[in-house]
The first five atom37 places (N, CA, C, CB, O) and aatype in JSON, in Angstrom:
{
  "aatype": [12, 2, 10, 13, 18, 0, 3, 0, 2, 13, 8, 1, 0, 9, 16, 16, 7, 10, 11, 5, 1, 7, 9, 3, 19, 1, 16, 0, 5, 6, 3, 1, 0, 3, 8, 10, 15, 3, 14, 3, 10, 10, 15, 1, 0, 16, 6, 5, 7, 1, 19, 10, 10, 16, 8, 3, 16, 3, 13, 10, 15, 9, 7, 19, 6, 17, 5, 5, 1, 7, 5, 0, 13, 4, 7, 19, 10, 13, 19, 15, 16, 14, 13, 15, 9, 19, 5, 4, 9, 6, 3, 12, 6, 10, 10, 0, 8, 0, 6, 10, 14, 6, 8, 10, 0, 2, 1, 19, 10, 13, 10, 14, 13],
  "atom_mask": [
    [1, 1, 1, 1, 1],
    [1, 1, 1, 1, 1],
    [1, 1, 1, 1, 1],
    [1, 1, 1, 1, 1],
    [1, 1, 1, 1, 1],
    [1, 1, 1, 1, 1],
    [1, 1, 1, 1, 1],
    [1, 1, 1, 1, 1],
    [1, 1, 1, 1, 1],
    [1, 1, 1, 1, 1],
    [1, 1, 1, 1, 1],
    [1, 1, 1, 1, 1],
    [1, 1, 1, 1, 1],
    [1, 1, 1, 1, 1],
    [1, 1, 1, 1, 1],
    [1, 1, 1, 1, 1],
    [1, 1, 1, 0, 1],
    [1, 1, 1, 1, 1],
    [1, 1, 1, 1, 1],
    [1, 1, 1, 1, 1],
    [1, 1, 1, 1, 1],
    [1, 1, 1, 0, 1],
    [1, 1, 1, 1, 1],
    [1, 1, 1, 1, 1],
    [1, 1, 1, 1, 1],
    [1, 1, 1, 1, 1],
    [1, 1, 1, 1, 1],
    [1, 1, 1, 1, 1],
    [1, 1, 1, 1, 1],
    [1, 1, 1, 1, 1],
    [1, 1, 1, 1, 1],
    [1, 1, 1, 1, 1],
    [1, 1, 1, 1, 1],
    [1, 1, 1, 1, 1],
    [1, 1, 1, 1, 1],
    [1, 1, 1, 1, 1],
    [1, 1, 1, 1, 1],
    [1, 1, 1, 1, 1],
    [1, 1, 1, 1, 1],
    [1, 1, 1, 1, 1],
    [1, 1, 1, 1, 1],
    [1, 1, 1, 1, 1],
    [1, 1, 1, 1, 1],
    [1, 1, 1, 1, 1],
    [1, 1, 1, 1, 1],
    [1, 1, 1, 1, 1],
    [1, 1, 1, 1, 1],
    [1, 1, 1, 1, 1],
    [1, 1, 1, 0, 1],
    [1, 1, 1, 1, 1],
    [1, 1, 1, 1, 1],
    [1, 1, 1, 1, 1],
    [1, 1, 1, 1, 1],
    [1, 1, 1, 1, 1],
    [1, 1, 1, 1, 1],
    [1, 1, 1, 1, 1],
    [1, 1, 1, 1, 1],
    [1, 1, 1, 1, 1],
    [1, 1, 1, 1, 1],
    [1, 1, 1, 1, 1],
    [1, 1, 1, 1, 1],
    [1, 1, 1, 1, 1],
    [1, 1, 1, 0, 1],
    [1, 1, 1, 1, 1],
    [1, 1, 1, 1, 1],
    [1, 1, 1, 1, 1],
    [1, 1, 1, 1, 1],
    [1, 1, 1, 1, 1],
    [1, 1, 1, 1, 1],
    [1, 1, 1, 0, 1],
    [1, 1, 1, 1, 1],
    [1, 1, 1, 1, 1],
    [1, 1, 1, 1, 1],
    [1, 1, 1, 1, 1],
    [1, 1, 1, 0, 1],
    [1, 1, 1, 1, 1],
    [1, 1, 1, 1, 1],
    [1, 1, 1, 1, 1],
    [1, 1, 1, 1, 1],
    [1, 1, 1, 1, 1],
    [1, 1, 1, 1, 1],
    [1, 1, 1, 1, 1],
    [1, 1, 1, 1, 1],
    [1, 1, 1, 1, 1],
    [1, 1, 1, 1, 1],
    [1, 1, 1, 1, 1],
    [1, 1, 1, 1, 1],
    [1, 1, 1, 1, 1],
    [1, 1, 1, 1, 1],
    [1, 1, 1, 1, 1],
    [1, 1, 1, 1, 1],
    [1, 1, 1, 1, 1],
    [1, 1, 1, 1, 1],
    [1, 1, 1, 1, 1],
    [1, 1, 1, 1, 1],
    [1, 1, 1, 1, 1],
    [1, 1, 1, 1, 1],
    [1, 1, 1, 1, 1],
    [1, 1, 1, 1, 1],
    [1, 1, 1, 1, 1],
    [1, 1, 1, 1, 1],
    [1, 1, 1, 1, 1],
    [1, 1, 1, 1, 1],
    [1, 1, 1, 1, 1],
    [1, 1, 1, 1, 1],
    [1, 1, 1, 1, 1],
    [1, 1, 1, 1, 1],
    [1, 1, 1, 1, 1],
    [1, 1, 1, 1, 1],
    [1, 1, 1, 1, 1],
    [1, 1, 1, 1, 1],
    [1, 1, 1, 1, 1],
    [1, 1, 1, 1, 1]
  ],
  "atom_positions": [
    [[0.85, -1.18, 0.0], [0.0, 0.0, 0.0], [0.9, 1.24, 0.0], [-0.97, 0.0, 1.23], [1.82, 1.35, 0.8]],
    [[0.61, 2.18, -0.89], [1.29, 3.47, -0.88], [0.75, 4.26, 0.3], [1.08, 4.24, -2.22], [-0.44, 4.17, 0.63]],
    [[1.62, 5.02, 0.94], [1.13, 5.72, 2.12], [1.49, 7.2, 2.14], [1.66, 5.07, 3.35], [0.6, 8.04, 2.04]],
    [[2.78, 7.54, 2.26], [3.16, 8.93, 2.44], [3.98, 9.46, 1.28], [3.95, 9.08, 3.72], [4.69, 8.72, 0.6]],
    [[3.85, 10.77, 1.07], [4.6, 11.48, 0.04], [5.07, 12.79, 0.68], [3.72, 11.75, -1.26], [4.25, 13.65, 1.0]],
    [[6.37, 12.94, 0.87], [6.93, 14.12, 1.54], [7.27, 15.21, 0.53], [8.17, 13.74, 2.35], [7.93, 14.94, -0.48]],
    [[6.83, 16.43, 0.82], [7.18, 17.53, -0.07], [8.67, 17.83, 0.02], [6.35, 18.78, 0.26], [9.37, 17.28, 0.86]],
    [[9.15, 18.71, -0.85], [10.58, 18.95, -0.99], [11.23, 19.5, 0.27], [10.82, 19.91, -2.13], [12.43, 19.32, 0.47]],
    [[10.46, 20.17, 1.12], [11.03, 20.78, 2.32], [10.76, 20.0, 3.6], [10.5, 22.17, 2.47], [11.07, 20.46, 4.7]],
    [[10.19, 18.82, 3.45], [9.88, 18.04, 4.65], [11.17, 17.53, 5.28], [8.94, 16.87, 4.3], [12.12, 17.17, 4.57]],
    [[11.2, 17.5, 6.58], [12.42, 17.16, 7.34], [12.91, 15.75, 6.99], [12.15, 17.27, 8.85], [12.2, 14.77, 7.19]],
    [[14.12, 15.68, 6.47], [14.68, 14.41, 6.0], [14.84, 13.39, 7.12], [16.03, 14.66, 5.35], [14.68, 12.19, 6.88]],
    [[15.14, 13.84, 8.33], [15.31, 12.89, 9.43], [14.01, 12.13, 9.71], [15.77, 13.62, 10.7], [14.04, 10.97, 10.13]],
    [[12.87, 12.78, 9.48], [11.59, 12.11, 9.7], [11.37, 11.05, 8.62], [10.43, 13.13, 9.71], [10.99, 9.92, 8.92]],
    [[11.6, 11.41, 7.35], [11.4, 10.42, 6.28], [12.36, 9.26, 6.43], [11.57, 11.08, 4.9], [11.99, 8.11, 6.18]],
    [[13.6, 9.55, 6.82], [14.58, 8.48, 7.04], [14.14, 7.56, 8.17], [15.98, 9.08, 7.34], [14.2, 6.34, 8.05]],
    [[13.68, 8.15, 9.27], [13.2, 7.36, 10.4], [12.01, 6.5, 10.05], [0.0, 0.0, 0.0], [11.91, 5.35, 10.49]],
    [[11.1, 7.05, 9.25], [9.94, 6.26, 8.82], [10.38, 5.08, 7.98], [8.96, 7.14, 8.03], [9.9, 3.96, 8.18]],
    [[11.28, 5.32, 7.04], [11.77, 4.24, 6.18], [12.46, 3.16, 7.0], [12.72, 4.79, 5.11], [12.32, 1.97, 6.72]],
    [[13.23, 3.57, 8.03], [13.92, 2.61, 8.88], [12.93, 1.73, 9.65], [14.84, 3.33, 9.85], [13.27, 0.61, 10.04]],
    [[11.72, 2.24, 9.88], [10.69, 1.47, 10.57], [9.79, 0.72, 9.6], [9.84, 2.4, 11.44], [8.79, 0.12, 10.0]],
    [[10.15, 0.75, 8.32], [9.39, -0.01, 7.32], [8.13, 0.68, 6.83], [0.0, 0.0, 0.0], [7.27, 0.05, 6.22]],
    [[8.02, 1.99, 7.08], [6.86, 2.75, 6.62], [7.14, 3.24, 5.2], [6.56, 3.95, 7.58], [8.21, 3.77, 4.91]],
    [[6.16, 3.06, 4.33], [6.29, 3.46, 2.93], [6.17, 4.97, 2.8], [5.23, 2.75, 2.07], [5.1, 5.54, 3.02]],
    [[7.27, 5.61, 2.45], [7.27, 7.06, 2.24], [8.15, 7.36, 1.02], [7.78, 7.83, 3.51], [9.26, 6.84, 0.88]],
    [[7.63, 8.2, 0.16], [8.38, 8.64, -1.02], [8.53, 10.14, -0.93], [7.65, 8.23, -2.36], [7.61, 10.84, -0.49]],
    [[9.69, 10.65, -1.33], [9.91, 12.09, -1.29], [9.77, 12.7, -2.68], [11.31, 12.4, -0.71], [9.93, 12.02, -3.7]],
    [[9.46, 13.99, -2.71], [9.36, 14.7, -3.98], [10.69, 14.63, -4.73], [8.95, 16.18, -3.76], [10.71, 14.56, -5.96]],
    [[11.8, 14.64, -3.99], [13.12, 14.55, -4.63], [13.3, 13.2, -5.3], [14.23, 14.78, -3.59], [13.79, 13.13, -6.43]],
    [[12.92, 12.13, -4.63], [13.02, 10.79, -5.21], [12.16, 10.67, -6.46], [12.61, 9.73, -4.17], [12.5, 9.94, -7.4]],
    [[11.05, 11.37, -6.46], [10.1, 11.33, -7.56], [10.43, 12.36, -8.64], [8.69, 11.58, -7.03], [9.74, 12.47, -9.65]],
    [[11.51, 13.11, -8.42], [11.9, 14.2, -9.33], [10.76, 15.19, -9.55], [12.35, 13.62, -10.69], [10.54, 15.67, -10.66]],
    [[10.05, 15.48, -8.48], [8.9, 16.38, -8.53], [9.08, 17.58, -7.62], [7.64, 15.64, -8.15], [8.13, 18.31, -7.35]],
    [[10.31, 17.8, -7.14], [10.55, 18.88, -6.19], [10.43, 20.26, -6.83], [11.92, 18.73, -5.59], [10.49, 21.27, -6.12]],
    [[10.25, 20.34, -8.14], [10.09, 21.61, -8.85], [8.62, 21.99, -9.03], [10.78, 21.54, -10.2], [8.31, 23.09, -9.49]],
    [[7.71, 21.09, -8.69], [6.29, 21.33, -8.93], [5.72, 22.39, -7.98], [5.51, 20.04, -8.78], [6.22, 22.57, -6.87]],
    [[4.69, 23.07, -8.43], [3.96, 24.0, -7.56], [3.25, 23.19, -6.48], [2.95, 24.86, -8.38], [3.09, 21.97, -6.61]],
    [[2.82, 23.84, -5.42], [2.15, 23.13, -4.33], [0.89, 22.39, -4.8], [1.78, 24.12, -3.22], [0.73, 21.22, -4.47]],
    [[-0.02, 23.03, -5.56], [-1.19, 22.28, -6.02], [-0.82, 21.09, -6.91], [-2.14, 23.2, -6.78], [-1.43, 20.02, -6.82]],
    [[0.18, 21.28, -7.76], [0.61, 20.17, -8.62], [1.24, 19.05, -7.82], [1.61, 20.67, -9.66], [1.1, 17.88, -8.17]],
    [[1.93, 19.41, -6.73], [2.53, 18.38, -5.88], [1.45, 17.58, -5.15], [3.49, 19.02, -4.87], [1.57, 16.37, -5.0]],
    [[0.4, 18.26, -4.7], [-0.7, 17.54, -4.06], [-1.39, 16.63, -5.08], [-1.72, 18.54, -3.44], [-1.79, 15.51, -4.74]],
    [[-1.53, 17.09, -6.3], [-2.08, 16.24, -7.36], [-1.19, 15.03, -7.6], [-2.25, 17.03, -8.66], [-1.69, 13.91, -7.77]],
    [[0.12, 15.25, -7.63], [1.07, 14.16, -7.86], [0.98, 13.11, -6.74], [2.51, 14.72, -7.95], [0.95, 11.91, -7.02]],
    [[0.92, 13.56, -5.51], [0.79, 12.64, -4.38], [-0.51, 11.85, -4.5], [0.82, 13.41, -3.03], [-0.54, 10.64, -4.26]],
    [[-1.58, 12.52, -4.88], [-2.87, 11.87, -5.03], [-2.85, 10.86, -6.17], [-3.96, 12.91, -5.27], [-3.42, 9.77, -6.04]],
    [[-2.2, 11.2, -7.27], [-2.07, 10.25, -8.39], [-1.42, 8.95, -7.94], [-1.26, 10.87, -9.53], [-1.74, 7.87, -8.44]],
    [[-0.51, 9.06, -6.97], [0.2, 7.89, -6.47], [-0.49, 7.25, -5.27], [1.63, 8.27, -6.1], [-0.01, 6.26, -4.71]],
    [[-1.62, 7.82, -4.88], [-2.37, 7.25, -3.75], [-1.7, 7.49, -2.42], [0.0, 0.0, 0.0], [-1.78, 6.65, -1.53]],
    [[-1.04, 8.65, -2.27], [-0.27, 8.94, -1.06], [-0.74, 10.19, -0.34], [1.19, 9.08, -1.41], [-1.19, 11.15, -0.96]],
    [[-0.64, 10.17, 0.98], [-0.92, 11.32, 1.83], [0.31, 12.22, 1.8], [-1.29, 10.89, 3.3], [1.43, 11.76, 1.99]],
    [[0.09, 13.5, 1.56], [1.2, 14.46, 1.48], [1.65, 14.87, 2.87], [0.79, 15.69, 0.68], [0.84, 15.28, 3.7]],
    [[2.95, 14.76, 3.13], [3.57, 15.22, 4.38], [4.17, 16.59, 4.14], [4.65, 14.22, 4.9], [4.88, 16.78, 3.16]],
    [[3.91, 17.53, 5.03], [4.42, 18.89, 4.82], [4.56, 19.66, 6.12], [3.5, 19.64, 3.88], [3.93, 19.34, 7.13]],
    [[5.41, 20.68, 6.07], [5.51, 21.7, 7.12], [5.0, 23.03, 6.56], [6.99, 21.85, 7.62], [4.94, 24.02, 7.29]],
    [[4.63, 23.05, 5.3], [4.27, 24.26, 4.56], [2.8, 24.63, 4.8], [4.52, 24.07, 3.05], [1.9, 23.88, 4.44]],
    [[2.58, 25.78, 5.43], [1.22, 26.21, 5.74], [0.37, 26.47, 4.49], [1.26, 27.47, 6.59], [-0.85, 26.47, 4.58]],
    [[0.99, 26.68, 3.34], [0.22, 26.87, 2.11], [-0.68, 25.67, 1.83], [1.17, 27.1, 0.92], [-1.76, 25.83, 1.26]],
    [[-0.25, 24.48, 2.22], [-1.05, 23.29, 1.97], [-2.31, 23.26, 2.83], [-0.23, 22.04, 2.23], [-3.26, 22.55, 2.5]],
    [[-2.34, 24.02, 3.91], [-3.56, 24.1, 4.72], [-4.67, 24.77, 3.91], [-3.3, 24.88, 6.04], [-5.79, 24.27, 3.86]],
    [[-4.35, 25.89, 3.29], [-5.36, 26.59, 2.5], [-5.69, 25.81, 1.22], [-4.89, 28.0, 2.15], [-6.84, 25.81, 0.78]],
    [[-4.71, 25.17, 0.62], [-4.97, 24.36, -0.57], [-5.91, 23.21, -0.22], [-3.64, 23.81, -1.17], [-6.85, 22.92, -0.96]],
    [[-5.66, 22.55, 0.89], [-6.53, 21.45, 1.33], [-7.96, 21.91, 1.56], [0.0, 0.0, 0.0], [-8.9, 21.23, 1.13]],
    [[-8.13, 23.04, 2.22], [-9.48, 23.58, 2.47], [-10.14, 23.96, 1.15], [-9.41, 24.8, 3.41], [-11.32, 23.67, 0.95]],
    [[-9.39, 24.59, 0.27], [-9.94, 24.97, -1.05], [-10.41, 23.74, -1.81], [-8.88, 25.73, -1.88], [-11.5, 23.74, -2.39]],
    [[-9.6, 22.69, -1.81], [-9.97, 21.47, -2.53], [-11.19, 20.82, -1.88], [-8.79, 20.48, -2.56], [-12.06, 20.29, -2.57]],
    [[-11.26, 20.85, -0.55], [-12.42, 20.29, 0.13], [-13.69, 21.04, -0.28], [-12.24, 20.36, 1.67], [-14.71, 20.43, -0.58]],
    [[-13.61, 22.36, -0.31], [-14.77, 23.18, -0.66], [-15.2, 22.96, -2.11], [-14.46, 24.66, -0.44], [-16.4, 23.0, -2.41]],
    [[-14.25, 22.73, -3.0], [-14.56, 22.49, -4.41], [-15.0, 21.05, -4.68], [-13.35, 22.81, -5.25], [-15.52, 20.74, -5.74]],
    [[-14.78, 20.2, -3.7], [-15.09, 18.79, -3.9], [-14.03, 18.07, -4.72], [0.0, 0.0, 0.0], [-14.3, 17.01, -5.29]],
    [[-12.83, 18.65, -4.78], [-11.73, 18.02, -5.52], [-11.05, 17.0, -4.62], [-10.7, 19.09, -6.02], [-10.55, 17.33, -3.55]],
    [[-11.03, 15.76, -5.07], [-10.49, 14.66, -4.26], [-8.97, 14.74, -4.13], [-10.89, 13.32, -4.86], [-8.27, 15.11, -5.07]],
    [[-8.49, 14.4, -2.95], [-7.06, 14.24, -2.7], [-6.88, 13.21, -1.61], [-6.38, 15.59, -2.3], [-7.81, 12.94, -0.84]],
    [[-5.7, 12.63, -1.54], [-5.47, 11.52, -0.6], [-5.25, 11.96, 0.84], [-4.28, 10.73, -1.04], [-5.21, 11.13, 1.74]],
    [[-5.11, 13.25, 1.05], [-4.94, 13.78, 2.4], [-3.66, 14.58, 2.52], [0.0, 0.0, 0.0], [-2.71, 14.41, 1.76]],
    [[-3.66, 15.46, 3.52], [-2.49, 16.27, 3.86], [-2.22, 16.06, 5.34], [-2.69, 17.79, 3.51], [-3.13, 16.21, 6.16]],
    [[-0.99, 15.74, 5.67], [-0.57, 15.61, 7.06], [0.39, 16.75, 7.33], [0.09, 14.21, 7.35], [1.54, 16.73, 6.88]],
    [[-0.08, 17.75, 8.08], [0.71, 18.94, 8.37], [1.42, 18.77, 9.71], [-0.19, 20.2, 8.39], [0.79, 18.53, 10.73]],
    [[2.74, 18.89, 9.68], [3.55, 18.78, 10.89], [3.98, 20.18, 11.28], [4.8, 17.85, 10.69], [4.78, 20.82, 10.59]],
    [[3.43, 20.66, 12.39], [3.74, 22.02, 12.84], [5.1, 22.07, 13.51], [2.66, 22.53, 13.8], [5.58, 21.07, 14.05]],
    [[5.69, 23.22, 13.48], [6.99, 23.42, 14.1], [6.8, 24.28, 15.35], [8.0, 24.08, 13.11], [5.88, 25.1, 15.37]],
    [[7.61, 24.15, 16.37], [8.68, 23.15, 16.5], [8.08, 21.78, 16.78], [9.65, 23.55, 17.63], [6.93, 21.65, 17.2]],
    [[8.88, 20.76, 16.54], [8.4, 19.41, 16.72], [9.55, 18.53, 17.17], [7.77, 18.86, 15.42], [10.72, 18.86, 16.98]],
    [[9.19, 17.42, 17.76], [10.16, 16.39, 18.13], [10.2, 15.39, 16.98], [9.78, 15.7, 19.49], [9.17, 14.83, 16.6]],
    [[11.38, 15.17, 16.43], [11.52, 14.22, 15.32], [11.05, 12.84, 15.74], [12.98, 14.17, 14.84], [10.31, 12.18, 15.0]],
    [[11.46, 12.41, 16.9], [11.08, 11.07, 17.39], [9.57, 10.99, 17.56], [11.78, 10.75, 18.73], [8.96, 10.0, 17.16]],
    [[8.95, 12.02, 18.13], [7.5, 12.0, 18.33], [6.76, 11.99, 17.0], [7.06, 13.21, 19.17], [5.76, 11.29, 16.85]],
    [[7.25, 12.75, 16.03], [6.62, 12.75, 14.69], [6.69, 11.37, 14.06], [7.31, 13.78, 13.77], [5.7, 10.89, 13.51]],
    [[7.84, 10.75, 14.14], [7.99, 9.41, 13.56], [7.05, 8.44, 14.25], [9.46, 8.91, 13.69], [6.39, 7.64, 13.59]],
    [[6.97, 8.5, 15.58], [6.08, 7.6, 16.31], [4.61, 7.84, 15.97], [6.3, 7.76, 17.82], [3.85, 6.9, 15.8]],
    [[4.22, 9.12, 15.88], [2.83, 9.45, 15.54], [2.5, 8.98, 14.13], [2.59, 10.97, 15.66], [1.42, 8.43, 13.89]],
    [[3.42, 9.18, 13.19], [3.18, 8.76, 11.8], [3.15, 7.24, 11.68], [4.25, 9.34, 10.87], [2.38, 6.69, 10.9]],
    [[3.98, 6.58, 12.46], [3.96, 5.11, 12.45], [2.62, 4.61, 12.99], [5.14, 4.54, 13.29], [2.04, 3.68, 12.43]],
    [[2.15, 5.23, 14.04], [0.85, 4.86, 14.6], [-0.24, 5.1, 13.56], [0.56, 5.67, 15.89], [-1.11, 4.24, 13.36]],
    [[-0.21, 6.22, 12.91], [-1.19, 6.54, 11.87], [-1.11, 5.55, 10.72], [-0.98, 7.96, 11.35], [-2.14, 5.1, 10.21]],
    [[0.11, 5.19, 10.32], [0.3, 4.26, 9.21], [-0.31, 2.89, 9.51], [1.8, 4.11, 8.9], [-0.84, 2.23, 8.62]],
    [[-0.25, 2.48, 10.76], [-0.77, 1.16, 11.13], [-2.24, 1.19, 11.53], [0.05, 0.6, 12.27], [-2.92, 0.16, 11.48]],
    [[-2.74, 2.36, 11.92], [-4.1, 2.44, 12.45], [-5.14, 2.91, 11.44], [-4.12, 3.35, 13.63], [-6.31, 2.52, 11.52]],
    [[-4.74, 3.72, 10.5], [-5.69, 4.33, 9.56], [-5.65, 3.65, 8.21], [-5.39, 5.82, 9.41], [-4.58, 3.3, 7.71]],
    [[-6.8, 3.46, 7.63], [-6.89, 2.99, 6.26], [-6.83, 4.2, 5.33], [-8.19, 2.15, 6.04], [-7.31, 5.27, 5.7]],
    [[-6.26, 4.04, 4.15], [-6.14, 5.2, 3.24], [-7.44, 5.95, 3.0], [-5.6, 4.74, 1.92], [-7.43, 7.17, 2.89]],
    [[-8.56, 5.23, 2.93], [-9.82, 5.92, 2.67], [-10.24, 6.82, 3.84], [-10.92, 4.91, 2.39], [-11.03, 7.74, 3.64]],
    [[-9.73, 6.57, 5.04], [-10.04, 7.42, 6.19], [-9.22, 8.71, 6.18], [-9.78, 6.66, 7.49], [-9.56, 9.67, 6.87]],
    [[-8.15, 8.73, 5.4], [-7.31, 9.92, 5.31], [-7.69, 10.8, 4.13], [-5.85, 9.52, 5.21], [-7.32, 11.97, 4.07]],
    [[-8.43, 10.25, 3.19], [-8.76, 10.97, 1.96], [-9.55, 12.24, 2.25], [-9.56, 10.07, 1.03], [-10.45, 12.26, 3.09]],
    [[-9.17, 13.3, 1.53], [-9.86, 14.59, 1.58], [-9.84, 15.24, 2.96], [-11.28, 14.42, 1.13], [-10.73, 16.01, 3.31]],
    [[-8.82, 14.91, 3.74], [-8.69, 15.47, 5.09], [-7.34, 16.15, 5.24], [-8.85, 14.37, 6.17], [-6.36, 15.79, 4.59]],
    [[-7.32, 17.17, 6.11], [-6.08, 17.8, 6.51], [-5.92, 17.48, 8.0], [-6.1, 19.37, 6.24], [-6.72, 17.87, 8.84]],
    [[-4.85, 16.75, 8.29], [-4.57, 16.32, 9.67], [-3.34, 17.06, 10.19], [-4.36, 14.78, 9.75], [-2.49, 17.5, 9.42]],
    [[-3.27, 17.18, 11.5], [-2.18, 17.93, 12.12], [-1.4, 17.05, 13.08], [-2.73, 19.15, 12.86], [-1.97, 16.25, 13.82]],
    [[-0.09, 17.2, 13.05], [0.8, 16.59, 14.04], [1.54, 17.71, 14.75], [1.81, 15.59, 13.37], [1.82, 18.73, 14.12]],
    [[1.87, 17.58, 16.01], [1.6, 16.38, 16.8], [0.11, 16.25, 17.1], [2.4, 16.4, 18.11], [-0.64, 17.23, 17.08]],
    [[-0.3, 14.99, 17.38], [-1.71, 14.72, 17.69], [-2.1, 15.47, 18.93], [-1.96, 13.22, 17.89], [-3.25, 15.38, 19.36]]
  ]
}
């Protein structure tokens, strides 16, 4: 199952920690999509069936706009700063094991929980 898609500015230590725990996460850099605009990046993540991971507040308004328009997306997981890297990894691991992809669709979620 595809799960997470990290935008170009998402903290690398978190994506590395997730991968070390066996959580499926792809980065915009790995996908050669780090040049895309924010809406295009959310579309790209959705095309791949992945929840977008971000620290970028622009995705909060994009998510709300898409919700209001009824435009489907796989979800946005916004990690606010400051944050504990270990706590973020643990929260995302819990989410990865507890939530089904359809429960994350068209939602904007916030970490830490």
